[in-house]
N, C-alpha and C positions, 0 to 999 in steps of 0.2 A: 502493501500497499503507500511506503515510502516513496516510490518510485512517482504515481499516479499526484502524491503532493506535491512530490517536486515538480513535476509538471505544469503544475497549476500553480505555483509560487510563480516561477520562470515566466508562465505567458503573462502573469498578471506586473512585469514589471515596467512594462509602457506605460498603462493607464495606471500606474500607483505614483508614478513616478511628480504625478499634478499635485498631488495628495500625499506624501509619503508624511509619515507621522514619527518618524523617529528622531529622538533627541539631539542636539545638537551635544559635539562630545563636551567631557568637562563636570565634575558634582557627583552627585548623582541622582541618576533616571532608572524608572522600571520602564516594562515593555512586558503585554500581553496580547497575544491571538490566537484567534478562535479560527476554528474549522467544521466545517461540515460537510460531508461529502456521501453519496449515495452513490451505490455500485452495484451494478448487475454484469454477471459473467458466464460465462459458458462452464469454464474448469480455471477457476482463481488458483488453485492449490498446485493445479500441474503435474500431481500423482498419478495418475492412470490416465491410460489413453481411453477412458470411459467417458464422456461426457457430464460433466456435473452441474448444472446450472444453479444459481443463488444470487439472492439479492443480500445486500450487506449494508448497513449503515456505521460510517467513519466519525469520529469524532476525537479531532485533533485539537488539542489543549497545550499551549506554551507560554510560560514565565520567564524570564529576564529581569536581573535587577544588576547595575553597574557602579562600581564608585571610582571615579578617576581623577588624578591632579596630572599637574607637570610630566610628573617621575614614576606615576607609580596610576595600575590599572588592576581592579579588582571585578570579577566578574560572578553571573553565578545563572547558568541556564535550565532549565530540566520541560521537557517535551512529552508529548503521553500521547498513544492512538489509541481508543477504544472499539472495539467491533461489536456490534450486535447482527448475528446471521442466523435465521431460522428459530429467533426466538433465545436463542444462548449467547450470552455474554463473556468478550475474552479483552485483556490487554493485547493489543495487536505489539506495541512496545512504552517503555520507556526510556527516556536517555538525560542522564543529570550529567552537568559540564562545572567544572569548577575551575578558575584561571585568575594569576596573579603573575605581572609583568613589572618592574622594574627598572629604572636605566638613569644613567647617568650619562655623565659627557665623555665616559672610555670606558662601560661596561653594562651589561645584560644580563639580566636575570629574568627564568622566565618558568611556570610550574602552573601543570595543566594537571587534572583528575577527573576521568571520564570513564563513565560506568554505563552500559546498555543491556537492559533487559528484553530482550525479543522472543515474538511467538514462532518456534521453529516453522509454525506451519504458512506463515505468512514469506518466510525469506525463501522467496524465487526468482527474483530477480538481479542481472547485474548490479544495478542500478540502486539496489538496495544496500553497495558498500560504497557509495562515494564516500571519499573523502573531503577536509577541509578543503583542500586545492579544487575541487571538482574534477578529480580522477576518480573512476573506480580500480579499487586496488579487493581485487579477489582473496581472500583467505582462503587459509591452510585448507578449512575443513570446507569451503563452499561446494564441494561435488556429495558430501555426505549430509547438507544439511536435506532432509525429507521426510519424511511423517509429522508427527505430533514430539512438542515437549517445550520446555523453555534453555535459548543459551542467555546466558550473562556474562557481558565481555568489561571484566575492569582497567585500566589502562592509566600508568602513575608515571608521565614524566618529568625531568625539571633540566634545566641546562643554565651556562653562565660561562659567558664569555666575556676579555676582558684584554686591553692593550688594543681597543677598536680604533682608536687614532692613531698609534703606533706603529712604527715598520713592521713588528714583532707582534702578535696577535695571540690568546690563547682561548681552550674550549675545554669544557668537561658538561659530560651529559651523562644523565643516566635512565632507563626507563623501567618498568615492572608493569606486568598483564598477568591477568589471571583469569583463566576460560573457564566456565561452569558450565555443567548441565544437568538439566533436570529432567525425569521419564522422557529420553531422546533412545534415538538407537543406537544399539552396540558398538557400530563403527566410532563412534561421539564418543569419545573419552577428554573428562579435566585435564588442563595443563596449567604449568606457569612458567614464566617466561621473563628473564633479567637481561641487559645489558650496560655493561660502562662503554665511556668511550672519550679517548684527550683527543684533541686536538691542537693543530702548530699551524698560526697564517705566517708566510710570509711575506712582504709585501718588497718583492727582486725590483722592482723597479716602477715609474709611472701606467707600465702597460703589461708587465708582468706581474702574477700572485698564485703564489706554491700554498698548496696545503698538504699536509701531511695529518693522518688519523689513526689510532690505532685502540682498536674496539675488541671487546669479551662480551661473548653471548653464552648463557643457558636455558637449556628448555629442558624441563621434566614434564613428560607425561605420563600418565597415572597406570602403573602396571607396566613401565619400559625403564628401563636406565638413562639415565641425564644425560643428555648430548650435549656439549660449548663449541665455540665456535670462535676463534683468536684470527682479527683481522686486520692486514696494515696495506692501508690504502697512500694513493697519493697523486696530486690530480696541479697540474698549470694551466691556468687561466688566461686569457691573452685579451684584454681590452679593445674590441676595434669598436669604427665609427657605428656602426650599423648594428652591434649586438657582440656578446665575449661568445669565444672561441674557447675550449676546455677538454681537453685530454686527461685520461684517468685511469690507472691502471692499482688492480688489488690482487692479494694473495690470503688463501684462506686456510685455517689449518684447523683441523678438526679432531674427534676425542681419540680415531685412530688412527694421527696423526699423518694422516693423508691432506694434503698439498692442492688447493683449486687454485686456479686463478681468475680474471676477469680483466679485457681491457675496455675500454672506449673514447670517443670522440663524438662531442656535441657542438651544436652552433645555435644561436640566439640571432634574429633577426628583428630589425624595428621598420618594419612597409611606412609605407607612406601612411596610407590607411591599412591600420590591425599590425599584425604578430604573426612570426612564424618560427618556431624552432623546433629541432631535431635532434636525433644521436644515434649513431651506429655502435653494437659492439660485439665480440665473441670472448663466450664464457666459456669455458670447461663445466663439463654436465659430471653427473655420478659415475659415469663410463669411463672420464677420463676424453673425451670426444673434445674437439671444440663446437659449438652452437652459436649462431648469429641472433642479437637483439637487436631491438631499435625501436623507437619512438618517435611521432611526430606530432605537432599541434597546430592548428592554423585557427587566426580570431580575424576576422573581416566584416566592423562596423559600415549599414551603409546610413543614408539619412536617415530614414525611419526601418531601420531592420537590424539584423545581427548573424552572422555564420560564425558559427562552432564546428571545428572537427579535431578530433583525436582518435591517433590508434598509436597502440604500445604493445610490442612483444619482448615478455621477460622473461625470466629462467635467474634464480639465486645459483652460484656457484655452490659446485659439488649436488645441485640438487638432478631428478630428473621430467619434474612435469613442467612445462611451459605454458603459460597464461599468457592469452592475447583478448584481449579487448580493443571496442572499436566507439565510438561514440562520436552521432553531428547531431547537430541541431539548428533550423530557422525559424527563428523570431522574428514576425514581421506586424508593427503595430501600425492598425488599419486605420485610429482617429486617433485625437487625443483619447477617449475612454473605450478605447476597444484595442485588441491585438491578438494574432495567434500563432500558435507555435508546431509545426513537427518535426518530429526529432527519432530518432532510431540510436541504441543501444546492442553492443553482443561484447557478451564472455566465453571462454572457451579453454579447456583446459587439455593436453594432450600428452602423450610421453612421444621420445625422442622418433618411433619408427612410423608417427601417426596414428597408430591402433589408439582403443580406450580414449575416446573423443566424449567429453564433457562438454556440452554448449548449452547458452541461454539466451534468449534475446528478445526485442523487444520494437514494435513499432508504434508511435501513436502520434496523437494531433489532438490540438483544443482548441477552443476560440475563448477568450476573455474578455470579462465587460464589466464597466464600473459603475456600477445600479448608483450609486449616491459616493459622494466624498469620501467615505469610511469604507464601503460593504463593496468588496468584488465576487463576480461570477463568472465561471468557469464549464465550460461543458468539453467533453470529448469521448475520445475510443481509443482504446490501444489492442492490438494484438501482440500476444506474447506466447514463447515457445520453448521448451527444452529438452532439449536431447541426451541419452544418457548412454552409452555403447549402442546406438544404432537402434534403441526403444525414442521416439517422440512422443512429445504430448502437448497441443495446443489448448489456447484459452482465447476468448474478444472478449472483452470489456466496454462498456459504457458508464459514463462518470459527471454526474452532477457537484461541484462544489461552490460552498457559499464561505467567504472568508472576512474577516473585520479585524485590523489591526488596532490597539492602543497603547499608547507610551503618557508615560506623565514622569515629573517633578514633585519632589516633595515639600 
């Protein structure tokens, strides 16, 4: 459902520009978002080849509180989606976030704590896993998220950098993640992840910047021994008039003393209208074979429209399952109070030989209209599919969403 809500929100960007109510930065302010969606689908859970038609009512509530000064910012967000289907009530998801940032002339400290509690029955599309940067990041357990149960993911990250204005800078970051399941399939097991990284930045001259990082990560799956990886990486960044050119290489060593390497080159372009970025890399997989990786992202604003394209093919050093994601969005402002959006999203995981393919995708379209200065309506439809090792399921949905944002200062 998060995919449909995200679609509705994105569609409303153009109309909402005229009456956005988000408070200006500084001081203390609060936000509250209310959304109501009515959804009809042929087989929303995408779990069986037999279509199971259904009608659902989803209420989304979002609350945010922010206090900030010139050097500090503390924020808290809480979002939830409540589902009523066939007379039964369920929590689709509850997401809480706490963040703190402190800056000075020469240093930056950042802290974030995020907890997500989601019903596995509704995690069916790749766009349910969009990160803060708008990119699709498929989790390791994505292929096993079938059936029913609860998935809880809690992540704590901290980072500190200093020497920001000096030729030599340093950074230290930590990350902790706890993944838990309730009443889920046997393929899903609880796990814990921890990582520690130290970085060194050196400004060689006005054009070249060097970065070196040493990191250690540890993973513990219930019923399995602890695995750990130590990685040494380095990169050179060249400042160019149209965008940075960056080259990098890394070497990773696991608990069995096996060594895996990766290398990449990336480039950012600032176009007269829009932006373009891309990367090409080579990674050594679990069997010691080199495999290509790459990504590309393109954004092109028009006088009354926006085009966004992104594609990514990635593989972690020493791994055997590559993931491929693709996203395309066209947003058109029809009038000061209306807009439309068409989007396509795709995610796939596969073995080196192309076998054991797991894929999911969605094609969607919606129309947004500002009923009043504060109420937004969206109507649309989507077609979704899921393929697991040759078994394909499909679903068609139509939806109507009403939204109302609030913001105020005490």
